[in-house]
N, C-alpha and C positions, 0 to 999 in steps of 0.2 A: 492717489486711489479711486472719486468719483469716480473725472473721470475715465477712467478705463473701463470703469462697468456699464458706466453707458455706451461708449464707443462695444467693448462684444452683445453688449444685449443691439445696436441699433447693427450686423456684423449679420446675424440669427433672422431677423427684420425682412426680406424681401417682398418686393410689390408686384402690382398687375397691372394694367389698364394708366399706365401714367398714375398710377401711387390709389387709384380706387379703393383697388383689393390691398390687405395686407397678411401675406404670412410666413408664419413662420415654416427656420430651414429643417427640414424631418428627414425619413429613410425616402419617402419620399416628395418630389418637388416639382406640381404643375408647370408644365412649359407653353409658348405660344395655344400653342392646342387646343387648351381650354381658355386660353379667349373664341380664337374664331368659332368653337365648341356655341359656346356665351352668347357670341353679339350672330346666328344663327338661330336662339330660343327666338317667336314670335312673339313680341308683347302685347303686356295686358288680361293677358292669363291669369284663373282665380289660381290653377295649380300647379306644379311640375314636381317631376322624379326627373333624378339623378341619377341613370344607376352605373352603380359602379362610381358610386361620389367622389371613392380614394381619400384624400385630406381638406378633400374642397373648393378648390379650384376652380371648377367647371361652375358650381351648383353654388359658390364668390358675387363673382365677377353675373350669373346671370341677377340677383338684388340687388348687384350696382348696374345692370339696366333701366331693372320695374324692380322698386321694393315693397311695390304689393305683394307681388308674390306670396305663397305659400310653402317652400326650398319643404322637399322626403326628400332625402338621400337614401342612398341603397351601398349596401358596404358587407363584404362579406371577409370582410378583415378586421378582426374586434380593434389589434394597434393603428391600421390606418383611423377609426371610425374616435379615435380619439386623441386622434393628432385633429380630422378633422371637426370637433368638436370645441379646443383648444384657438381654434384658427375659426372658427365664426364668433368667438367672445371676443377673439383681435378686434373679428370686426363690428362688434355688438350686435350681429346679427345671431334672429332663427328658425334654426335651421330642423326636422325632426327625420330623428340615428335610426337607422334599420337596422341590427347585426343576420345578412340572410342575403344568402345566395340568390340573384335572380331564376335560374335556371329551377330551384328548387323551391321557391321563395310560396308559398299556399297564401296564401289572400285574393277576395272580386275587387275588391278597388281599381278603379283606374285614373286614372289624370286628367287635365288638361294637354303636359306635356312632359312629352319625355323623350331627356335626354342623358345620350350617351357617349364616353369616350372610353369604346371595350380592347378589352385583347388583343385584337387585329395583329399583331406583327409573327411571326413563325422563327421556330429557330429555338435555338439556347436563353431565358428569359435572365436576364436583368437581378440584380442580388434581394430590390425589390418585389420578382416577382409579377410587375406590374407591365401590362400590356399585352400579353406571353400566352399561345398556343388554347386560348382559347376555342370553346365551336359555336364561328360568329353566327354561323344559322341560327342554331339552334339561338342563343344569348337573345339573334336583329331579333325571330319575333315573340321569345316571354317578354323580350321593351316594346313593340306594337303593340300586340295585348292588352298592357293596362294602360295603352293609349288609350281614350272616350272615342265613340263616334264623333265622326271628322277632327278630330282634338289630329295633334298635330308629331311626331320624333322626328326625335335631327339626331345623325348621329359624324360622327370627324372619324375618321380610320386615314393607313394606305387607301391609296392608290390601286393596287396589284388587288384588296379586294369588295373595288365597287361592284363587279358580279355577284358576289353573295350572298351584298345589302342589299342592291334592287331584286335578286330573287325573291324573296320572302317581300321588300315590298308591295311587289308587284299582286302579291298573292292578298293582301286586306289596304292597300294604297292607293290613289290615286292622288296627281295636282303634286306629281314630284317633281322639286327642284335644287339644281347639281351648281357645282359651283370649285369645279380645281383648286388647285391649289402651288403655288410654284416657289420653288429654291432655285437652288443656281440650276438641274440639272434641265432640261429642255423638253422631260416625259413630267408630267405632276405627280408630287408625292404624296401632295397628302388629299381628300374627297372631301366634301361636305354636304352631306345629304338629306333634302329633309323632304314629307309629307304626311297625309291627310288624312287616311283611316277614315274608312272607308266611301270614297267622293271616285269619281270616276274622270277629274281631272286629269289633260297631261302632262307630258314630262316636259321641262327645260334645261338647255341647260346652257351656263355666262361658262363668258372667255375663260373666269379663272384669273387670280388674283397672287399679287405673290406674297411669300409669306412672312415677308418679314414688313410689310405696310401695315406706314405707322399710323394712315384715320384709324383702323381696328385698335392693335395693338398699344400705343400711343394716348393717343383718344378719345374712346374710348366705344366710335361710329358703333351702331348693332351696320351687321351687312344690309338690313336693308337701305336702312339712311347711307350706305357709301352708296350701292348701287343707286343709290336717285342722284349723289351726290354730281359721282360717273353718267348719269341718263340715261344710264343699261334700262331704267325704269319709270 
C-alpha cells in the first residue's frame, strides 16, 4: 500500500528544465512555451511581472534561472492562482500573487521585466479557456505600460500574431529581438519577442531554433547563453 501511494504521488508531479522545476498536474499544465519564454527573460534584474501567470510554469522557470529576482504574478483566475501557490510551495519559492485582469488592473507599479504567455489563439477555446481569444493588442499595450523605462518586455505567441505584437512594441520600444521557433512545419509555429521600453535601437531577427531544442528544454540554458554557444552573438 505504501508503495502504491508513493507511485501515485510521483505521477501527480512532472518537471520542467530537466527537473529543476516541479509542477503538480492540474487543470492547466504548462508546455514547452513556458520554458522558452523564461529562457528569453534577461537575467540580473530585480523585479519581474508574469502577466497571466496561470499555474506558475513560466515564473518558476524564471526563478530557476535567476534566484535573486522578486517575482510578481497576476491572473484573473483565482483557481489558477491557488494552483500556482501550491506549485510555488512545491518548489520552495516565493511569488507575490495578484488576482486581477491585466486589462483592468489599476496600479502605478512598474517592473524591470514584464513577461507574458498570452491568450494568443483565435477560435474555440480549450476547457481550461487558456490562450484563447483575448484582445492581444490591448494585452500587449497594458503589459508594456507596466515596464520601467529601459526595462524589458518579453512575450511568446503563435507566429501568426507577430504583426499585432510588433505594432504595439514599435510605439513604445526599441532594441527589439525576434526569435522564431520551428516545429515539424517549414514555417515558424511560435515566435519570441523581446524589447526595451523607451529605447531607440534597431531590430534583430535570428534564424530560429527547433521547438524541441534540448539545451533550452532539458539543460535549462537561457537563450542568450544558447545563442552565444552557437556563435550567433
